[in-house]
A tleap script that builds the chain and sets N, CA, C and O, in Angstrom:
source leaprc.protein.ff14SB
mol = sequence {
  NMET THR THR VAL THR ASN ALA SER SER ILE
  SER VAL SER PRO ALA ILE GLY GLY PHE VAL
  GLY LYS LEU ARG GLY LYS ARG ALA THR GLY
  THR THR HIE ARG ASP ALA ALA LEU ASN VAL
  ALA ARG LYS VAL TYR GLY PRO LYS VAL ASN
  VAL VAL ASN ASP TYR LEU ARG ASP SER ASP
  ILE ALA ALA GLY ILE GLN TYR ARG TYR HIE
  ILE THR CHIE
}
set mol.1.N position { 40.658 -2.742 178.074 }
set mol.1.CA position { 40.529 -2.855 179.497 }
set mol.1.C position { 40.795 -4.290 179.923 }
set mol.1.O position { 40.339 -5.234 179.277 }
set mol.2.N position { 41.522 -4.444 180.996 }
set mol.2.CA position { 41.856 -5.749 181.526 }
set mol.2.C position { 41.218 -5.924 182.892 }
set mol.2.O position { 41.294 -5.027 183.731 }
set mol.3.N position { 40.594 -7.064 183.124 }
set mol.3.CA position { 39.995 -7.332 184.419 }
set mol.3.C position { 41.072 -7.807 185.375 }
set mol.3.O position { 41.934 -8.598 184.991 }
set mol.4.N position { 41.038 -7.344 186.602 }
set mol.4.CA position { 41.964 -7.792 187.639 }
set mol.4.C position { 41.517 -9.179 188.057 }
set mol.4.O position { 40.414 -9.335 188.582 }
set mol.5.N position { 42.348 -10.192 187.837 }
set mol.5.CA position { 41.921 -11.561 188.072 }
set mol.5.C position { 41.940 -11.953 189.536 }
set mol.5.O position { 41.198 -12.858 189.920 }
set mol.6.N position { 42.741 -11.325 190.366 }
set mol.6.CA position { 42.800 -11.701 191.772 }
set mol.6.C position { 41.862 -10.868 192.628 }
set mol.6.O position { 41.917 -10.954 193.854 }
set mol.7.N position { 41.017 -10.078 192.025 }
set mol.7.CA position { 40.136 -9.190 192.773 }
set mol.7.C position { 38.804 -9.860 193.057 }
set mol.7.O position { 38.258 -10.585 192.225 }
set mol.8.N position { 38.302 -9.604 194.237 }
set mol.8.CA position { 36.951 -10.018 194.568 }
set mol.8.C position { 35.997 -9.041 193.913 }
set mol.8.O position { 36.380 -7.922 193.569 }
set mol.9.N position { 34.761 -9.461 193.742 }
set mol.9.CA position { 33.796 -8.513 193.207 }
set mol.9.C position { 33.297 -7.619 194.332 }
set mol.9.O position { 33.382 -7.967 195.510 }
set mol.10.N position { 32.782 -6.475 193.950 }
set mol.10.CA position { 32.308 -5.473 194.899 }
set mol.10.C position { 30.810 -5.665 195.086 }
set mol.10.O position { 30.060 -5.731 194.112 }
set mol.11.N position { 30.381 -5.754 196.329 }
set mol.11.CA position { 28.951 -5.827 196.614 }
set mol.11.C position { 28.482 -4.446 197.041 }
set mol.11.O position { 29.163 -3.757 197.801 }
set mol.12.N position { 27.306 -4.044 196.545 }
set mol.12.CA position { 26.769 -2.716 196.844 }
set mol.12.C position { 25.356 -2.870 197.390 }
set mol.12.O position { 24.507 -3.523 196.784 }
set mol.13.N position { 25.122 -2.254 198.545 }
set mol.13.CA position { 23.828 -2.309 199.223 }
set mol.13.C position { 23.324 -0.893 199.469 }
set mol.13.O position { 24.117 0.047 199.529 }
set mol.14.N position { 22.008 -0.734 199.612 }
set mol.14.CA position { 21.490 0.591 199.947 }
set mol.14.C position { 21.877 0.989 201.361 }
set mol.14.O position { 22.008 0.142 202.244 }
set mol.15.N position { 22.059 2.279 201.563 }
set mol.15.CA position { 22.368 2.842 202.876 }
set mol.15.C position { 21.600 4.151 203.008 }
set mol.15.O position { 21.045 4.650 202.029 }
set mol.16.N position { 21.567 4.694 204.189 }
set mol.16.CA position { 20.861 5.956 204.402 }
set mol.16.C position { 21.522 7.045 203.552 }
set mol.16.O position { 22.706 7.336 203.718 }
set mol.17.N position { 20.758 7.633 202.654 }
set mol.17.CA position { 21.263 8.717 201.821 }
set mol.17.C position { 22.092 8.273 200.634 }
set mol.17.O position { 22.702 9.121 199.982 }
set mol.18.N position { 22.146 6.982 200.320 }
set mol.18.CA position { 22.917 6.519 199.171 }
set mol.18.C position { 23.167 5.025 199.206 }
set mol.18.O position { 22.261 4.238 199.480 }
set mol.19.N position { 24.400 4.643 198.929 }
set mol.19.CA position { 24.780 3.237 198.837 }
set mol.19.C position { 26.126 3.018 199.505 }
set mol.19.O position { 26.911 3.954 199.656 }
set mol.20.N position { 26.391 1.778 199.907 }
set mol.20.CA position { 27.682 1.419 200.482 }
set mol.20.C position { 28.251 0.252 199.675 }
set mol.20.O position { 27.570 -0.742 199.424 }
set mol.21.N position { 29.510 0.400 199.277 }
set mol.21.CA position { 30.224 -0.655 198.557 }
set mol.21.C position { 31.204 -1.339 199.482 }
set mol.21.O position { 31.835 -0.685 200.313 }
set mol.22.N position { 31.342 -2.665 199.348 }
set mol.22.CA position { 32.248 -3.435 200.201 }
set mol.22.C position { 33.174 -4.273 199.332 }
set mol.22.O position { 32.741 -4.918 198.377 }
set mol.23.N position { 34.463 -4.250 199.684 }
set mol.23.CA position { 35.479 -5.006 198.960 }
set mol.23.C position { 36.635 -5.297 199.895 }
set mol.23.O position { 37.223 -4.377 200.463 }
set mol.24.N position { 36.964 -6.560 200.058 }
set mol.24.CA position { 38.119 -6.984 200.862 }
set mol.24.C position { 38.190 -6.318 202.228 }
set mol.24.O position { 39.249 -5.850 202.647 }
set mol.25.N position { 37.055 -6.278 202.919 }
set mol.25.CA position { 37.026 -5.719 204.262 }
set mol.25.C position { 36.962 -4.205 204.332 }
set mol.25.O position { 36.910 -3.644 205.427 }
set mol.26.N position { 36.965 -3.539 203.208 }
set mol.26.CA position { 36.880 -2.070 203.158 }
set mol.26.C position { 35.475 -1.673 202.736 }
set mol.26.O position { 34.781 -2.425 202.051 }
set mol.27.N position { 35.064 -0.473 203.157 }
set mol.27.CA position { 33.759 0.066 202.805 }
set mol.27.C position { 33.909 1.497 202.313 }
set mol.27.O position { 34.801 2.229 202.741 }
set mol.28.N position { 33.019 1.879 201.407 }
set mol.28.CA position { 32.961 3.270 200.958 }
set mol.28.C position { 31.526 3.563 200.538 }
set mol.28.O position { 30.801 2.672 200.095 }
set mol.29.N position { 31.133 4.807 200.681 }
set mol.29.CA position { 29.773 5.196 200.327 }
set mol.29.C position { 29.767 6.022 199.051 }
set mol.29.O position { 30.804 6.506 198.598 }
set mol.30.N position { 28.581 6.173 198.484 }
set mol.30.CA position { 28.388 7.006 197.303 }
set mol.30.C position { 26.923 7.327 197.141 }
set mol.30.O position { 26.066 6.626 197.678 }
set mol.31.N position { 26.629 8.384 196.403 }
set mol.31.CA position { 25.234 8.766 196.193 }
set mol.31.C position { 24.541 7.850 195.200 }
set mol.31.O position { 23.317 7.722 195.232 }
set mol.32.N position { 25.304 7.206 194.313 }
set mol.32.CA position { 24.761 6.202 193.396 }
set mol.32.C position { 25.472 4.882 193.662 }
set mol.32.O position { 26.534 4.857 194.285 }
set mol.33.N position { 24.883 3.782 193.188 }
set mol.33.CA position { 25.513 2.482 193.402 }
set mol.33.C position { 26.856 2.388 192.689 }
set mol.33.O position { 27.776 1.750 193.201 }
set mol.34.N position { 26.987 3.001 191.531 }
set mol.34.CA position { 28.263 2.970 190.820 }
set mol.34.C position { 29.325 3.790 191.551 }
set mol.34.O position { 30.485 3.386 191.629 }
set mol.35.N position { 28.925 4.934 192.082 }
set mol.35.CA position { 29.863 5.764 192.860 }
set mol.35.C position { 30.404 5.009 194.076 }
set mol.35.O position { 31.596 5.078 194.374 }
set mol.36.N position { 29.531 4.297 194.767 }
set mol.36.CA position { 29.963 3.530 195.939 }
set mol.36.C position { 30.952 2.445 195.530 }
set mol.36.O position { 31.959 2.241 196.208 }
set mol.37.N position { 30.676 1.747 194.426 }
set mol.37.CA position { 31.581 0.700 193.940 }
set mol.37.C position { 32.921 1.301 193.516 }
set mol.37.O position { 33.976 0.757 193.842 }
set mol.38.N position { 32.884 2.398 192.804 }
set mol.38.CA position { 34.107 3.047 192.342 }
set mol.38.C position { 34.927 3.585 193.512 }
set mol.38.O position { 36.153 3.473 193.506 }
set mol.39.N position { 34.276 4.158 194.501 }
set mol.39.CA position { 34.992 4.700 195.658 }
set mol.39.C position { 35.715 3.616 196.441 }
set mol.39.O position { 36.863 3.811 196.840 }
set mol.40.N position { 35.070 2.480 196.668 }
set mol.40.CA position { 35.731 1.413 197.416 }
set mol.40.C position { 36.819 0.755 196.574 }
set mol.40.O position { 37.848 0.353 197.116 }
set mol.41.N position { 36.620 0.636 195.274 }
set mol.41.CA position { 37.649 0.059 194.403 }
set mol.41.C position { 38.911 0.922 194.415 }
set mol.41.O position { 40.024 0.401 194.484 }
set mol.42.N position { 38.734 2.228 194.350 }
set mol.42.CA position { 39.882 3.138 194.354 }
set mol.42.C position { 40.536 3.219 195.726 }
set mol.42.O position { 41.735 3.478 195.825 }
set mol.43.N position { 39.768 3.002 196.776 }
set mol.43.CA position { 40.311 2.962 198.126 }
set mol.43.C position { 41.247 1.757 198.291 }
set mol.43.O position { 42.276 1.853 198.960 }
set mol.44.N position { 40.882 0.619 197.676 }
set mol.44.CA position { 41.663 -0.610 197.809 }
set mol.44.C position { 42.794 -0.675 196.779 }
set mol.44.O position { 43.912 -1.054 197.128 }
set mol.45.N position { 42.529 -0.316 195.524 }
set mol.45.CA position { 43.496 -0.523 194.434 }
set mol.45.C position { 44.120 0.734 193.849 }
set mol.45.O position { 44.988 0.627 192.983 }
set mol.46.N position { 43.716 1.913 194.285 }
set mol.46.CA position { 44.311 3.136 193.771 }
set mol.46.C position { 43.431 3.829 192.747 }
set mol.46.O position { 42.397 3.296 192.347 }
set mol.47.N position { 43.844 5.030 192.318 }
set mol.47.CA position { 42.995 5.888 191.497 }
set mol.47.C position { 42.826 5.473 190.032 }
set mol.47.O position { 41.982 6.035 189.334 }
set mol.48.N position { 43.595 4.519 189.562 }
set mol.48.CA position { 43.545 4.198 188.135 }
set mol.48.C position { 42.585 3.067 187.781 }
set mol.48.O position { 42.501 2.685 186.614 }
set mol.49.N position { 41.860 2.524 188.754 }
set mol.49.CA position { 40.929 1.436 188.457 }
set mol.49.C position { 39.561 1.981 188.091 }
set mol.49.O position { 39.231 3.130 188.383 }
set mol.50.N position { 38.781 1.144 187.455 }
set mol.50.CA position { 37.412 1.463 187.083 }
set mol.50.C position { 36.557 0.251 187.432 }
set mol.50.O position { 37.097 -0.799 187.778 }
set mol.51.N position { 35.252 0.373 187.350 }
set mol.51.CA position { 34.362 -0.737 187.664 }
set mol.51.C position { 33.363 -0.959 186.534 }
set mol.51.O position { 32.993 -0.030 185.816 }
set mol.52.N position { 32.935 -2.211 186.395 }
set mol.52.CA position { 31.887 -2.570 185.432 }
set mol.52.C position { 30.851 -3.422 186.150 }
set mol.52.O position { 31.172 -4.153 187.088 }
set mol.53.N position { 29.613 -3.321 185.701 }
set mol.53.CA position { 28.509 -4.069 186.288 }
set mol.53.C position { 28.738 -5.566 186.167 }
set mol.53.O position { 29.305 -6.031 185.178 }
set mol.54.N position { 28.301 -6.324 187.165 }
set mol.54.CA position { 28.431 -7.773 187.180 }
set mol.54.C position { 27.082 -8.370 187.555 }
set mol.54.O position { 26.194 -7.664 188.032 }
set mol.55.N position { 26.933 -9.679 187.336 }
set mol.55.CA position { 25.693 -10.373 187.665 }
set mol.55.C position { 25.580 -10.596 189.168 }
set mol.55.O position { 26.574 -10.855 189.846 }
set mol.56.N position { 24.351 -10.493 189.680 }
set mol.56.CA position { 24.112 -10.817 191.080 }
set mol.56.C position { 24.177 -12.329 191.265 }
set mol.56.O position { 23.829 -13.088 190.360 }
set mol.57.N position { 24.619 -12.755 192.430 }
set mol.57.CA position { 24.647 -14.174 192.777 }
set mol.57.C position { 23.326 -14.541 193.445 }
set mol.57.O position { 22.591 -13.659 193.889 }
set mol.58.N position { 23.025 -15.816 193.519 }
set mol.58.CA position { 21.775 -16.267 194.136 }
set mol.58.C position { 21.651 -15.805 195.581 }
set mol.58.O position { 20.557 -15.454 196.023 }
set mol.59.N position { 22.742 -15.800 196.315 }
set mol.59.CA position { 22.707 -15.436 197.726 }
set mol.59.C position { 22.688 -13.922 197.967 }
set mol.59.O position { 22.467 -13.486 199.096 }
set mol.60.N position { 22.913 -13.124 196.936 }
set mol.60.CA position { 22.986 -11.675 197.102 }
set mol.60.C position { 21.668 -11.058 197.564 }
set mol.60.O position { 21.660 -10.197 198.444 }
set mol.61.N position { 20.576 -11.486 196.987 }
set mol.61.CA position { 19.276 -10.889 197.302 }
set mol.61.C position { 18.952 -11.087 198.782 }
set mol.61.O position { 18.503 -10.156 199.451 }
set mol.62.N position { 19.178 -12.294 199.292 }
set mol.62.CA position { 18.897 -12.579 200.701 }
set mol.62.C position { 19.803 -11.753 201.627 }
set mol.62.O position { 19.416 -11.442 202.753 }
set mol.63.N position { 20.986 -11.404 201.164 }
set mol.63.CA position { 21.929 -10.629 201.975 }
set mol.63.C position { 21.708 -9.120 201.851 }
set mol.63.O position { 22.424 -8.345 202.486 }
set mol.64.N position { 20.732 -8.688 201.049 }
set mol.64.CA position { 20.450 -7.266 200.903 }
set mol.64.C position { 21.314 -6.568 199.863 }
set mol.64.O position { 21.292 -5.342 199.757 }
set mol.65.N position { 22.071 -7.341 199.099 }
set mol.65.CA position { 22.938 -6.769 198.051 }
set mol.65.C position { 22.097 -6.545 196.801 }
set mol.65.O position { 21.427 -7.462 196.324 }
set mol.66.N position { 22.131 -5.329 196.273 }
set mol.66.CA position { 21.340 -4.998 195.098 }
set mol.66.C position { 22.170 -4.907 193.814 }
set mol.66.O position { 21.631 -5.036 192.715 }
set mol.67.N position { 23.471 -4.686 193.953 }
set mol.67.CA position { 24.345 -4.538 192.787 }
set mol.67.C position { 25.672 -5.225 193.055 }
set mol.67.O position { 26.082 -5.385 194.204 }
set mol.68.N position { 26.335 -5.629 191.985 }
set mol.68.CA position { 27.668 -6.219 192.095 }
set mol.68.C position { 28.504 -5.693 190.933 }
set mol.68.O position { 28.020 -5.581 189.807 }
set mol.69.N position { 29.759 -5.373 191.219 }
set mol.69.CA position { 30.661 -4.819 190.211 }
set mol.69.C position { 31.983 -5.586 190.207 }
set mol.69.O position { 32.361 -6.202 191.203 }
set mol.70.N position { 32.680 -5.537 189.068 }
set mol.70.CA position { 34.048 -6.057 188.945 }
set mol.70.C position { 34.983 -4.895 188.675 }
set mol.70.O position { 34.567 -3.855 188.164 }
set mol.71.N position { 36.235 -5.075 189.018 }
set mol.71.CA position { 37.249 -4.040 188.831 }
set mol.71.C position { 37.947 -4.231 187.489 }
set mol.71.O position { 38.252 -5.354 187.089 }
set mol.72.N position { 38.194 -3.115 186.799 }
set mol.72.CA position { 38.961 -3.130 185.549 }
set mol.72.C position { 40.027 -2.041 185.624 }
set mol.72.O position { 39.970 -1.145 186.467 }
set mol.73.N position { 41.002 -2.145 184.720 }
set mol.73.CA position { 42.059 -1.120 184.628 }
set mol.73.C position { 41.801 -0.264 183.416 }
set mol.73.O position { 42.564 0.662 183.141 }
savepdb mol mol.pdb
quit
């Protein structure tokens, strides 16, 4: 698996009934945090991408972000 080097990481926050993932100005929802990250990644980069868990940043907690993911091929 190769990481996409020009990709921003995906931030995932809780939403009513699930989670919302955000990437490059796009949003997608999912019933799990991984589903939300995968849905927004595929919306931006196409169906062949996958996501892996990433570390939270210091500012994430204050912004309400609970999970962060990176895109892989």
